[in-house]
C-alpha distance (Angstrom), angle and dihedral (degrees) to the residues before:
residue distance angle dihedral
M1 . . .
W2 3.82 . .
I3 3.78 90.5 .
E4 3.82 90.9 55.6
I5 3.81 91.2 49.1
L6 3.80 90.9 47.4
N7 3.82 91.0 48.4
L8 3.79 89.8 51.6
L9 3.82 92.6 48.5
V10 3.80 92.6 46.2
T11 3.79 90.9 49.8
L12 3.80 92.9 46.9
M13 3.80 94.2 47.9
G14 3.79 92.3 43.0
V15 3.79 91.1 52.6
L16 3.81 91.9 46.9
M17 3.80 91.3 49.5
S18 3.80 92.0 46.5
L19 3.79 90.8 51.0
G20 3.81 86.8 62.1
H21 3.80 90.8 85.1
F22 3.80 93.9 61.4
P23 3.83 97.5 69.1
Q24 3.81 87.7 54.6
A25 3.80 91.0 50.8
Y26 3.80 90.3 48.4
K27 3.81 91.5 49.5
I28 3.81 91.0 52.4
Y29 3.80 91.0 48.0
K30 3.81 93.8 46.5
R31 3.83 94.9 47.5
K32 3.82 94.5 36.9
S33 3.80 86.2 -137.5
S34 3.78 135.3 102.0
K35 3.78 100.2 173.6
D36 3.82 93.8 129.0
I37 3.81 96.4 46.2
S38 3.79 118.6 105.1
L39 3.80 109.8 -139.3
V40 3.81 89.2 -167.6
T41 3.80 90.6 58.2
Y42 3.80 93.6 47.4
S43 3.80 90.7 45.1
I44 3.79 88.5 56.7
F45 3.83 91.1 46.7
T46 3.81 91.0 49.2
F47 3.80 94.9 46.8
G48 3.80 91.7 46.2
S49 3.80 91.8 48.3
I50 3.81 91.4 50.7
I51 3.81 90.6 50.9
W52 3.82 91.5 48.8
L53 3.81 90.1 47.6
A54 3.81 91.0 52.4
Y55 3.81 89.2 47.6
G56 3.80 91.6 51.3
I57 3.80 91.7 48.4
T58 3.81 91.1 48.4
L59 3.81 91.5 51.8
N60 3.81 92.0 39.9
Q61 3.82 89.3 -126.5
L62 3.79 109.1 157.3
P63 3.85 95.6 -165.5
I64 3.80 90.9 57.8
V65 3.80 93.4 42.4
I66 3.81 94.9 50.1
T67 3.79 93.0 45.4
F68 3.76 95.7 49.8
I69 3.80 97.1 42.1
I70 3.80 85.8 61.1
A71 3.82 91.4 43.4
V72 3.82 92.9 51.5
I73 3.80 91.3 49.4
G74 3.81 90.9 47.7
T75 3.78 97.0 47.1
L76 3.80 92.8 44.0
S77 3.80 89.6 49.8
V78 3.79 90.7 54.6
M79 3.81 92.2 46.4
I80 3.80 94.8 47.6
L81 3.81 92.6 47.6
A82 3.81 91.5 43.8
L83 3.80 90.3 54.2
K84 3.79 92.4 44.5
Y85 3.82 94.3 51.0
R86 3.82 99.0 38.4
């Protein structure tokens, strides 16, 4: 039972943390500027999220998979908008 509760908490917190990239993407879109965004930082976030996603898929761990699908979408959104509004 504790494992199921922990899995739920890990998934919830992972999703909440991964959603943190979307306000940044929205801010870039709204301002039409990404001058203060580090593409190196978001490249590292994106690469790391892809690796974690692959790890989660390999282990068949849904909490990791869900969390990092959202993270990859969020980090790629920031990178694409940052490149568009450079």
